[in-house]
N, C-alpha and C positions, 0 to 999 in steps of 0.2 A: 521551440521547445528542445530540451536536452535532458538526457538520462545518463547518469554516471553511477558506477559502483563506488560507494563512499566508504565501505568497510567490508572486510572479509573475516572469516573465522579466526585465522592465524596465518603466520608467515608460511607454514607448511600445508595449510588447508585453505585454498583460495575460494571456497564456497562463499558467495556474497551474503552478507547479513544486513546491509543497509544500502538502499538506493537513494540518490539525490535527484530530484526531478525539478528542472528549472523551466520557467515559462514567463511570458509577459502579461502584465495586467493591462486593462484598457488605457491606463494613464501612460503606458510605455515603460513602466518600471519593471525590470527583471526581478522576479522573486523565485524562491525555491522552497521545496518541502522535502523533509526526510521521510522515507518510507521503510520501516523495519520489515525484514523478511522472516523474522523469527518472532518469538513472543516477548521481545524486549519491551521494557516500559519506556515510554517517551514522556517528557514533562509537559508537552503541549499537544493539542489535537491538530493534526494536519487539516488543511483547507478542504471544504466540501462535505464534512460530516455534519449531520443534523441529529439533534436529540430526539429520541422516540419514546423513552421511558426512564423511570427512576430505578435505582438499585432495588433488587428483589422482584422486579416485574419482568414479564416476558413480552416479546413482540414477534408477530408472525410475518415473515417476508414471503415473497413468491417462492413456490416450490420448484420453479423452472429457471428463474433469472437470479444468478448468484450476486450477492452484495458483499461489501466489506463492512465489518462492524468494529466498534471500539467500546471499551468499558472503562470508566474512571471519571476524573474531575481534574480541574487545573492543578498541575503538579505531578500527575501520573495517569497514564492511559495504557491499556493493553489492547491487542488487536487480534482479530481473526479474519481471514480472507476467504472469499469464495463460498459464503454461507448461504444456504437456502432453508426455508421452513422456519420453525419456531426457535427462538433463542432466549434462554433464561439469562438475564443480565444480573449476575450475582458472583460472589467470590468463589463459589464452587466451580462455576464454568470458566472463569477468567483468571482466578487468583486474585489477590487483593493488592492492586497497584498503589493504594494510598490508605494505609491502615488508619482507622478511626475517622474517616471522612466519608460522608454520604456521596455516592457516585451515581452516574447515569449511563444509559445505553444510547449509542449513536450509530448511524449508518451513512453510507454513501454508495454510489454506483461502484461496481468492482473496478479496481485499478487495472489499467491496460497492460501491465507487465507483472511478471511473477517468475520465481525460480522454478525450473523444471529439471528433472533428472532424465537424461537421454537413455535410450536402450543400451548404449555403450557404458553407462554408469557415469558419464561426464555430466557436470552441472552447467547449466546455462541460464541466462536471463531471456525469457520468452516475451516478445512484444506482440500484442494483439491489436493491430491497427483499427479493427472494426470497433473497438471499445474506446478509442482515444477521443473522438469528437464529444461524446456524452460526458466523459470524464473531464475534459477541458472546460466544457460549459458549466459543469457542476462546481468546479473550483474557481470560476470567475476569470478564466483566461481571456485575453483579448481576442484570440482567434482560435477556432476549433478546426481549422483546415489541417489535414494530414498530408505530408508530401512523401511519406514512406522512405525517406533517405536514412542511411545508416552509416555511422562512422565507427570504425573499429580501431582501437588504440594500436599504435605500432611502437615497439615490436610486439606482435601478437603472441600471446602465450599459447601453449598447446591447448587445443580443445575449442569447441564452438561456444564462445561465451555469450553471444547474442544470436537469437534465432527468431524467426517469425513463427508464431504459434498458429 
């Protein structure tokens, strides 16, 4: 598996806005998914999401185990990460990613990486190895084994861009 920062806010603001996660399917084919780190609208739903309700309905998740949720339909989805409790899947909560189209609510186990702001104010991508096996299983990866290796691009920019959470 491989995790890359695929986009940042701007040339002067290196805060990551999109991660690209690559992994192997059981067939041996390498595949990738884009994971927005803000509320950007994506045209397709990343792997691993399961529909739980229709537009205008609510769904109650565990109050102690965070999940990632998506709202939309083919052509436009918006996302929220680390959600617990009841979520109303509607335009008031998520905005309207696809005007005039009936939408649905989707969920998957929480992604094993996220953006965090360190006490110093620096932004980094935090990896949570404990969540990786369940996440890989959910998206249908060939292997859920984690080797905890890390590759940092060179030359390294100032700041701790990747950290274990």
